[in-house]
C-alpha positions in Angstrom: 77.9 13.2 94.8 81.1 13.2 96.8 80.9 15.1 100.1 84.2 15.9 101.9 84.4 17.7 105.3 87.6 19.0 106.8 87.9 20.1 110.4 90.7 21.0 112.8 89.4 19.5 116.0 91.7 21.3 118.4 91.7 18.0 120.4 89.5 15.0 119.4 88.5 14.4 123.0 87.4 18.0 123.5 85.5 18.1 120.2 83.8 14.8 121.2 82.5 16.3 124.3 81.1 19.2 122.3 79.1 16.8 120.1 81.1 16.5 116.9 80.2 12.9 116.3 76.4 13.3 116.1 76.9 16.3 113.8 79.2 14.3 111.5 76.8 11.4 111.5 74.0 13.7 110.3 76.1 15.1 107.4 76.2 11.9 105.3 79.8 12.8 104.3 81.9 10.3 102.3 85.2 11.4 103.9 86.0 13.5 106.9 89.5 14.9 107.2 90.6 15.7 110.7 93.5 17.7 112.1 95.0 18.4 115.5 93.9 15.2 117.3 96.1 16.1 120.3 95.9 12.4 121.3 97.6 9.0 120.8 95.9 5.7 120.2 95.8 4.9 123.9 93.8 8.1 124.6 90.9 7.1 122.3 88.0 5.1 123.4 86.5 2.4 121.1 84.0 4.7 119.5 86.7 7.2 118.6 88.8 4.5 117.1 85.9 3.1 115.1 82.9 5.5 114.7 79.8 3.7 113.6 79.6 3.3 109.8 83.1 4.7 109.2 86.5 3.4 108.6 88.9 5.4 110.8 92.6 6.0 110.2 95.0 8.1 112.2 98.5 9.4 112.0 99.5 10.3 115.5 102.2 12.7 116.6 105.0 11.2 118.8 104.6 14.0 121.3 101.7 13.6 123.7 98.8 16.0 123.3 100.1 17.4 120.0 99.1 17.6 116.4 98.0 14.4 114.6 95.6 13.9 111.6 92.9 11.5 110.8 90.6 10.3 108.0 87.1 8.9 108.5 85.8 7.1 105.3 82.4 5.7 104.6 84.0 3.4 102.0 87.1 1.4 102.8 90.1 2.9 100.9 92.2 0.8 98.6 95.3 2.1 100.3 96.3 4.4 103.1 99.6 6.2 103.2 100.8 7.7 106.5 103.4 10.5 106.4 105.6 12.2 103.8 108.7 10.2 104.4 110.3 13.0 106.3 111.4 12.0 109.9 111.0 15.5 111.4 107.5 16.1 110.3 106.2 12.5 110.2 106.9 12.5 114.0 104.4 15.4 114.3 101.6 13.5 112.5 100.8 16.0 109.7 99.9 14.0 106.5 97.5 11.1 105.9 96.4 9.9 102.4 93.6 7.6 101.3 93.3 6.2 97.8 90.0 5.2 96.2 90.6 4.1 92.6 92.0 7.2 90.8 91.0 9.5 93.7 93.3 10.5 96.5 92.0 12.4 99.6 94.6 13.8 101.9 94.3 15.2 105.5 96.9 17.9 106.1 98.0 19.8 109.1 100.6 22.4 108.0 102.7 23.7 111.0 101.8 27.0 112.7 104.6 29.5 113.2 102.7 31.7 115.6 104.4 30.5 118.8 107.8 32.0 117.8 110.8 32.1 115.4 111.7 28.4 115.9 108.3 27.2 114.9 108.1 29.7 112.0 111.4 28.3 110.8 110.0 24.8 111.0 106.9 25.9 109.1 109.1 27.2 106.3 111.1 23.9 106.3 107.8 22.0 106.0 106.7 24.2 103.1 110.0 23.6 101.3 109.9 19.8 101.9 106.2 19.5 101.0 106.4 21.5 97.7 107.9 18.6 95.6 105.1 16.3 96.8 102.5 18.9 95.8 104.1 19.2 92.4 104.3 15.4 91.9 100.7 14.9 93.0 99.5 17.6 90.6 101.3 15.8 87.7 100.3 12.3 88.7 97.2 12.0 86.6 95.2 11.3 89.7 92.2 13.2 91.0 93.5 14.6 94.3 92.1 16.9 97.0 94.2 18.0 100.0 92.0 19.1 102.9 93.1 20.6 106.1 94.4 23.4 108.2 97.0 25.1 105.9 97.7 27.8 108.6 98.0 30.4 105.8 95.4 33.0 104.7 96.2 33.5 101.1 94.7 36.8 100.2 93.4 40.0 101.9 89.9 38.7 101.5 90.8 35.7 103.6 91.0 37.4 107.0 89.2 40.3 108.6 92.2 42.3 110.0 94.6 41.9 107.1 96.3 45.2 107.6 97.2 44.4 111.1 98.5 41.0 110.3 100.9 41.6 107.5 103.9 40.8 109.7 102.3 37.9 111.5 102.6 34.2 110.9 99.8 33.0 108.7 99.8 36.1 106.6 103.5 36.6 105.9 104.4 37.6 102.3 106.5 34.4 101.9 103.6 32.2 103.0 101.1 33.9 100.8 103.5 33.7 97.8 104.0 30.0 98.4 100.2 29.4 98.2 100.1 31.6 95.1 102.7 29.4 93.4 100.7 26.3 94.2 97.7 27.8 92.5 99.3 29.8 89.7 102.3 27.6 88.8 101.7 24.1 90.0 98.0 24.1 89.1 96.1 23.4 92.3 92.7 25.0 92.6 91.0 26.4 95.7 87.6 24.7 95.6 86.0 27.2 98.0 87.2 30.2 95.9 86.0 28.5 92.7 82.5 28.7 94.1 82.9 32.0 96.1 85.5 34.2 94.4 84.2 37.3 96.1 85.1 38.7 99.5 82.7 37.6 102.2 82.8 37.3 106.0 81.2 33.8 105.7 84.6 32.4 104.5 86.4 32.4 107.8 87.1 29.0 109.4 89.2 30.0 112.4 88.9 32.6 115.2 91.4 33.5 117.9 90.4 32.8 121.5 91.7 36.2 122.4 89.3 39.2 122.8 85.9 38.9 121.1 87.2 37.4 117.8 84.3 34.9 117.5 81.6 37.3 118.7 82.8 39.9 116.2 83.6 37.5 113.5 87.2 38.6 113.3 88.3 35.4 111.6 90.8 33.9 109.2 90.2 31.4 106.3 92.9 28.8 107.1 91.1 25.6 106.2 91.1 24.7 102.5 90.3 22.0 100.0 92.9 22.3 97.2 92.1 20.0 94.3 93.5 19.1 91.0 91.7 20.9 88.1 89.3 18.2 86.9 88.1 17.4 90.4 87.9 21.1 91.4 85.7 21.8 88.4 83.1 19.4 89.8 82.7 21.4 93.1 79.0 22.3 93.4 78.4 23.5 96.9 80.3 24.5 100.0 79.4 25.3 103.6 81.3 26.7 106.6 79.3 25.4 109.5 79.1 27.8 112.4 75.8 27.0 114.2 77.7 24.8 116.7 81.3 25.1 117.9 83.3 22.0 118.2 86.7 23.7 118.1 88.3 27.1 117.4 87.9 26.1 113.7 84.7 25.5 111.8 84.1 22.5 109.5 84.4 23.2 105.8 82.1 20.9 103.7 82.3 20.7 99.9 80.2 18.6 97.6 81.7 17.4 94.3 79.8 16.0 91.4 82.1 13.0 91.5 81.4 9.3 92.0 83.6 7.7 94.6 
């Protein structure tokens, strides 16, 4: 069994103080994909740099207190690839890939466009730049899973207040169509939706800090594990963990009937 967890930390130091490491240690996961480190190497203590029993890899953003992704792996990868080869977005620390034989596990932090038109334009640029990589990975013959905060709710069943968000970043028609092309044309599969195709309030992985979004479960499903078909077909169980809060996102864990 292969267990993969993805979690947007909203700051590794903040999540650490909220007990994320003891929880991770109890999960017996093979790979943990982290997003939004909001830290550089100098900000991490020794335990953050090398959690017990795990091989830790990070792609930091150049800007302090911003973005960044990580991978914690129980088994040492054969190879780790940092960045997409695009200067603008590699400076923001958004893509980290680990290869284990024929398996690739990627931690992704797709830009948010919610802060204004400039960042929405950057989000659209990233989507355009990233699409050929997604196409190539899907055609590579490898088993691949891309885990992370995609900052897009694909369907109406993926957020509580879909009617009120149709003109907001994260649920724009262009964003939703882009995810649709990944699934319908490129061939990626949404591992969570393979197991839970129906609408359910349990699917949400992010809640705004405004109002009573968490208390009322007014959430969005922004965190996905998109996998190549053969790997996605082995997904057996998934969990969105909400008993503790380490972040404004919840961890998404998926078990695959796959030998690492």
